[in-house]
C-alpha positions, 0 to 999 in steps of 0.5 A: 161418775161426775158429781152434779149440783142439786138444782136447789143449790146456788153459789150466790145464795148458799155460799157467797152471800152468807160469806159476805154477811160475815164481813163488815158491812161496807166491805160486804156491799163493796164486794157485792158491787164487784160481784154484780159485774160478773153476774151482769155479764152472765145475763146478756139477754136481760141486759139487752132487753133492759137497755132497750127499755131504758132507751125507749124512755130516755131517747136522748140518752148517750150509750155511756149513760145507759151503760152506767144505768145498767151497772147501777141496776145489776149492782142494786140487784146484787146488793138487794139480795145481800140485804136479806142477810142483813135484815136482822143485823145489829147494823140496821140503825147504821145502814138505814136512815128514815127521813120524814118518818116523824109525820108517820109516827105522829099520824099513828099516835093520833090513831090515824090508819096509814098505808105506805106505798111506793114503786119497785124502786131500789132496796125498798125492803130495808126500810121495814126493819128500821121502822120496826125498830122505831116501834112501828110494826109493818105488814104487807102483801107479796107474790113470793112464797106460798106452798107452791112455786106458782111463778115457775122460778128456778128451784134455787131462786124459789128456795131463796125467796122462801128464806127471804120471806121468812126473814122479812116476816121476822123483822117487819113484825106485822101481818105478811100475806101472800097475794091471792090469800084472804086479805081481810086480816091485813086490813083489820091490822091497820089499827095495829100496823103500818101496811105497805102496798107497792103499786107499780105491779105488772099483770099478764092481764089488765087488772080490774079497776086499773087506771091509765096514767102518763109515765116515761114518754108514754103511759102505763096501766096501774091497779088503783086498789090502794086508792079504793082500800084507803078510802074504804078503811079511812086511811091516809097514804104516805109514799116513800122511796129509798135512796142509795147512799153507797157502802150499803147505806140507804135513806128512806124518804117519806113524802107528804101525806095524801088523803084519798078523799081529795082525789078520784082514782085516776088523779090519785094514781097519777100523783103516785106514779109521777113521784115514782117517775121523778125518782126513776129519772134521777136514778134510772138504774134503780127501778126494778121493772124495766123488763116489765115496761112493755107489759105495763104499756101493752094494748091490754092496758088501754085507758078506760075511755078506749075499752 
């Protein structure tokens, strides 16, 4: 009888990434880049869908440009997965540079509550352990994890997500909650931790309190929860984005401080989305949510004036 591999087993997660993590990080990330070419070819339908969305956002792009963005995308996916094995590495100070983080540290030293935010762009989790090494605990909310595989992930993928969640909890140092749980403990931790909320979250149904804002040759609907929560908790918001420097290294760039009391919800979210859009235009292959763009643009996400 032929031996069959368990559904929980993955060559990538159980063999390749653990092996790569034993190598010097420049070599490990280079090999992950090479590995991405193979796995990119295995996901042709996904590649076609992402390419179509890229072309819808950049109608004048040449085929060679789109191909380059796709290579960047699958490289990012593979290297971000490898990041999981480096989150607690002694190499984090070499791998991650924090630019403009001093303003966040000064705010925290003065007693100001701070939310960090950004989009699903590049290898954004890498900023967390670097901030914690600077003495700033980081908390967040995630859809991954929980006691049940509510999103129908492949068993091997779900097992990996649980492992990643465990590592993140260890290296971020702050409260780490699953979406749908009671979030009040997270907000109570604002005096002790930085709280990170990612705002470009796609929903099957239009989220309550979402706003429609311009985005990439059209518009999208995004939840304005971070705006309402920041106002309610008297916190300011600091966006940050990751830039890939190559050889596994990244730089987390922190933008200017935003006071939500100076904006209404639509203007506030427009400002956040415009910053994300600027990063996407510079590096289209580093945005995670190309496949979700039709959902973000869907008729369920019409502006409030058209409800």
